C-alpha positions as CSV (number, residue, x, y, z in Angstrom):
1,M,102.0,105.1,108.9
2,Y,104.0,102.6,110.9
3,V,103.7,99.7,113.3
4,V,105.6,99.1,116.5
5,A,106.2,95.5,117.5
6,I,106.9,95.0,121.2
7,G,108.5,91.6,122.0
8,G,111.6,89.6,121.8
9,S,113.6,87.5,119.3
10,A,114.9,84.1,120.1
11,I,117.1,81.4,118.7
12,D,114.9,78.5,117.5
13,E,116.6,75.1,117.6
14,Y,114.9,72.4,115.5
15,Y,115.0,68.7,116.4
16,I,113.3,65.6,115.0
17,C,111.6,63.5,117.6
18,K,110.2,60.4,116.0
19,N,108.8,58.8,119.1
20,W,107.4,61.2,121.8
21,P,108.3,59.8,125.3
22,E,106.0,59.2,128.2
23,L,106.5,61.3,131.3
24,G,109.8,60.3,132.9
25,D,111.0,58.4,129.9
26,K,113.8,59.2,127.4
27,A,113.7,60.0,123.7
28,I,116.5,60.2,121.2
29,V,116.2,63.4,119.1
30,Q,118.1,64.5,115.9
31,Y,119.3,68.1,115.6
32,L,118.0,69.7,112.4
33,D,118.8,73.4,112.3
34,S,119.0,76.7,114.2
35,K,117.2,79.9,113.0
36,V,116.4,83.3,114.4
37,G,112.8,83.4,115.6
38,G,110.5,84.8,118.3
39,M,106.8,85.3,117.7
40,I,106.7,89.1,117.7
41,A,109.9,89.4,115.7
42,N,108.5,86.9,113.1
43,A,105.4,89.0,112.6
44,A,107.4,92.2,112.5
45,S,109.7,90.7,109.8
46,I,106.7,89.8,107.6
47,L,105.1,93.2,108.0
48,A,108.4,95.0,107.1
49,N,108.8,92.8,104.0
50,Y,105.3,93.8,103.0
51,S,106.7,97.4,102.9
52,L,105.0,98.5,106.0
53,K,107.3,100.7,108.1
54,T,108.1,98.6,111.2
55,Y,109.9,99.2,114.4
56,I,110.7,96.8,117.2
57,L,111.1,97.4,120.9
58,D,113.1,94.8,122.8
59,N,115.9,94.1,125.2
60,L,118.5,91.7,123.7
61,G,121.0,89.7,125.8
62,D,124.7,90.1,125.3
63,D,125.9,86.6,124.1
64,Q,127.1,84.8,121.0
65,Y,123.7,85.2,119.3
66,T,123.2,88.9,119.7
67,T,124.9,90.0,116.4
68,L,123.1,87.2,114.5
69,I,119.7,88.4,115.8
70,L,120.4,92.0,115.0
71,E,121.6,91.2,111.5
72,D,118.5,89.1,110.9
73,L,116.1,91.8,112.0
74,K,117.9,94.4,109.9
75,S,118.0,92.1,106.9
76,N,114.2,91.9,107.2
77,N,113.9,95.7,106.9
78,I,113.0,96.2,110.6
79,N,114.1,99.4,112.3
80,T,116.2,98.3,115.3
81,D,117.1,101.8,116.6
82,Y,115.1,101.2,119.8
83,I,116.6,97.9,120.7
84,E,118.8,97.8,123.9
85,I,121.6,95.4,124.5
86,V,121.8,94.4,128.2
87,P,125.2,93.3,129.4
88,E,125.6,90.0,131.3
89,T,122.3,88.6,130.1
90,T,121.5,85.8,127.6
91,N,119.0,85.7,124.7
92,N,115.9,83.5,124.8
93,K,116.1,80.1,123.1
94,T,113.3,77.9,121.8
95,F,113.5,74.2,121.3
96,I,111.1,72.9,118.6
97,M,110.5,69.1,118.5
98,L,109.1,68.0,115.2
99,S,107.1,64.8,115.6
100,K,105.0,63.5,112.6
101,E,103.0,66.5,111.4
102,E,102.9,68.3,114.7
103,K,105.4,70.1,116.9
104,T,106.1,70.6,120.6
105,I,107.8,73.9,121.7
106,F,109.9,74.5,124.8
107,V,110.7,78.2,125.5
108,A,113.7,78.9,127.6
109,R,113.5,82.5,128.7
110,S,116.5,84.4,129.9
111,P,116.3,84.5,133.7
112,N,118.0,87.9,134.2
113,K,116.6,90.2,131.5
114,P,115.4,93.5,133.0
115,P,112.0,95.1,132.2
116,L,111.7,97.0,128.9
117,T,112.0,100.7,129.8
118,I,110.0,103.3,127.9
119,D,112.0,106.5,127.7
120,P,110.5,109.7,126.1
121,S,111.7,108.8,122.6
122,K,110.1,105.3,122.8
123,R,106.9,106.8,124.3
124,K,106.7,109.3,121.4
125,L,107.2,106.5,118.9
126,L,104.4,104.5,120.5
127,L,101.9,107.3,120.8
128,N,102.3,108.2,117.1
129,A,102.1,104.6,115.8
130,K,99.1,103.4,113.7
131,F,99.4,99.9,115.3
132,V,101.2,98.4,118.2
133,Y,101.5,94.7,117.9
134,S,102.4,92.5,120.9
135,S,101.2,89.9,123.4
136,I,100.0,90.1,127.0
137,P,103.2,88.7,128.5
138,E,105.3,91.2,126.6
139,M,103.1,94.2,127.6
140,K,103.3,93.0,131.2
141,K,107.1,93.4,131.2
142,I,106.8,97.1,130.8
143,P,106.6,99.1,134.0
144,D,103.4,101.1,134.4
145,H,102.1,99.5,131.2
146,H,98.4,100.0,132.1
147,E,98.9,103.8,132.0
148,L,100.9,103.5,128.8
149,I,98.2,101.3,127.1
150,I,95.4,103.8,128.1
151,E,97.5,106.7,126.8
152,M,98.1,104.9,123.5
153,V,94.5,104.0,123.0
154,N,93.3,107.5,123.8
155,N,95.8,108.8,121.2
156,G,94.2,106.6,118.5
157,V,96.7,103.8,118.5
158,Q,95.3,100.4,117.6
159,L,96.6,97.8,120.1
160,I,96.7,94.4,118.5
161,L,97.4,91.3,120.7
162,D,98.4,87.8,119.8
163,V,96.7,85.6,122.4
164,E,97.9,82.0,123.0
165,K,96.8,79.6,125.7
166,E,99.8,80.1,127.9
167,S,99.9,83.9,127.4
168,F,97.1,84.9,129.8
169,V,96.0,83.8,133.3
170,N,92.2,83.7,132.6
171,R,89.4,85.9,131.3
172,E,88.8,87.8,134.5
173,K,92.4,88.5,135.6
174,D,93.5,89.7,132.2
175,Q,90.4,91.5,131.2
176,F,92.2,94.8,131.0
177,Y,94.2,93.7,127.9
178,F,91.1,92.2,126.2
179,K,89.2,95.4,126.8
180,H,91.8,97.8,125.4
181,A,93.0,95.9,122.3
182,S,91.3,96.8,119.0
183,T,92.1,93.4,117.4
184,L,92.5,90.1,119.3
185,F,94.0,87.1,117.6
186,F,93.2,83.9,119.5
187,N,94.2,80.5,118.3
188,E,91.5,77.9,119.0
189,F,93.1,76.6,122.2
190,A,93.5,80.1,123.6
191,F,89.8,80.9,122.9
192,E,88.7,77.6,124.6
193,K,90.6,78.8,127.7
194,Y,89.0,82.2,127.4
195,C,85.6,80.5,127.4
196,T,86.2,78.6,130.6
197,G,83.0,78.7,132.6
198,I,80.8,80.2,129.8
199,N,79.8,79.1,126.3
200,K,81.6,80.4,123.2
201,N,78.7,82.6,122.1
202,S,78.5,84.3,125.4
203,A,82.3,84.8,125.4
204,L,82.2,86.4,122.0
205,G,79.2,88.6,123.0
206,E,81.2,89.7,126.1
207,L,84.2,90.7,124.0
208,L,82.2,92.4,121.3
209,L,80.4,94.6,123.9
210,M,83.7,96.5,124.1
211,E,83.7,99.2,121.4
212,G,85.4,98.7,118.1
213,K,86.6,95.2,118.5
214,T,87.6,92.7,115.9
215,I,88.0,89.1,117.2
216,V,89.9,86.6,115.1
217,I,90.1,82.9,116.0
218,T,92.6,80.9,113.9
219,L,91.6,77.3,113.3
220,G,94.8,75.9,111.8
221,A,94.2,74.1,108.5
222,K,90.5,74.8,108.8
223,G,91.0,78.6,108.3
224,C,89.7,81.2,110.7
225,Y,86.6,82.8,112.2
226,V,86.2,86.6,112.4
227,A,83.6,88.5,114.4
228,T,82.8,92.1,115.0
229,K,79.7,93.7,116.6
230,S,78.0,93.9,113.2
231,D,79.2,90.8,111.3
232,S,80.8,87.4,111.6
233,F,82.1,84.9,109.0
234,Q,84.4,82.0,108.5
235,V,87.2,81.7,105.9
236,N,88.4,78.2,104.9
237,G,92.1,77.3,104.9
238,H,94.1,75.8,102.0
239,K,95.2,72.1,101.8
240,V,99.0,72.0,101.5
241,N,101.9,69.6,102.3
242,V,102.9,70.6,105.8
243,V,106.7,70.8,106.6
244,D,106.7,73.0,109.7
245,T,103.8,74.9,111.3
246,T,106.1,77.2,113.4
247,G,105.3,80.8,112.6
248,A,102.1,80.0,110.8
249,G,100.1,82.1,113.3
250,D,102.6,84.9,112.9
251,A,102.2,84.8,109.1
252,F,98.4,85.0,109.5
253,N,98.4,87.8,112.1
254,S,100.9,90.0,110.3
255,T,99.1,89.6,107.0
256,F,95.8,90.5,108.6
257,V,97.4,93.6,110.2
258,Y,98.8,94.6,106.8
259,G,95.3,94.3,105.3
260,L,94.0,96.6,108.1
261,S,96.8,99.1,107.2
262,Q,95.6,99.1,103.6
263,N,91.9,99.5,104.7
264,W,90.9,96.1,103.1
265,P,87.5,94.7,104.1
266,L,87.9,92.2,106.9
267,K,87.0,89.3,104.7
268,K,89.8,90.1,102.3
269,C,92.2,90.5,105.3
270,A,91.2,87.0,106.6
271,T,91.3,85.4,103.2
272,I,94.8,86.6,102.3
273,A,96.0,86.0,105.8
274,S,94.8,82.3,105.6
275,A,96.8,82.0,102.3
276,A,99.9,83.4,104.0
277,A,99.7,80.9,106.8
278,A,99.2,78.0,104.4
279,K,102.1,79.2,102.2
280,S,104.4,79.4,105.3
281,V,103.9,75.9,106.6
282,Q,105.3,74.4,103.4
283,H,108.9,75.4,104.5
284,L,111.0,74.9,107.6
285,G,111.6,77.8,109.9
286,P,109.8,80.5,111.9
287,K,110.3,83.1,109.2
288,A,109.1,80.9,106.3
289,G,106.2,83.4,106.1
290,V,108.5,86.3,105.1
291,S,107.8,87.2,101.4
292,S,106.2,89.9,99.4
293,I,102.4,90.4,99.7
294,D,102.2,89.9,95.9
295,S,103.7,86.4,96.3
296,V,101.0,85.5,98.9
297,I,98.2,86.8,96.6
298,N,99.6,84.8,93.7
299,F,99.8,81.7,95.9
300,M,96.2,82.2,96.9
301,K,95.1,82.6,93.2
302,N,96.9,79.5,92.2
303,K,95.4,77.5,95.0
304,N,91.9,78.8,94.1
305,N,92.5,77.9,90.4
306,D,93.5,74.4,91.5
307,K,90.2,74.1,93.4
308,D,88.2,75.4,90.4
309,G,90.0,72.9,88.1
310,R,89.0,70.0,90.4
311,K,85.3,71.0,90.4
């Protein structure tokens, strides 16, 4: 059993912005740190550190960050055999502005990266995976990706998509991806966008008409909501001291996927995934969620014991 993550790494630069400027104004920011990030790569790192065999498909640029990114992926136990280095291109960068307890993210994508090509060896890897984890924009970068997705799904591969507000056009135009994914992770802002023009219950009903769907809506510190055709429930989050919320969604999603790989009940997947997200935000950096699954479970037990002690 293995998972293939499709998506890029990035260099995340952290800055402190104490006073967010008005449009057209100027702000003084303080440089804090640089770390290797990227949504899909973050989730892949967590899955690999949970001892789930994990591959990543990506095109890396050829600049001063390439070796750093590759070393980071390998140090997190990810198989990088299918990564291609593209000459005369740069790697993606992300600028993360920390302001009070929230953050604002600017993603600077490389303007000259070619599409991700799927040769016979990559196709074989994908068709024999248990899970393929990606996002709609990353899947769109692959030539003839509609045919590839249909082939994967027909071969029993579970396509899992991380859906954010800026990652899809609208419900109608990107319906193909929502239809073919077995699990959809929406954050609350993405789900609000999906619901444009209809109420939330109708939107959920529309999604769940598609066979074998699990819909997960993450709610930040409030936990998450999970729905299938036969069941729905909410899991509460954990109250912690927040240092950096970057990567919290990646920690949640990857932990949930690990639970699926272990055939955990969905409520257990969601409960431990919520704990993983809470644990990750106590530290700075996109890969703060990288740990063993045992450490996440112990964190959850300690938080639950604290709650019981306060009752």
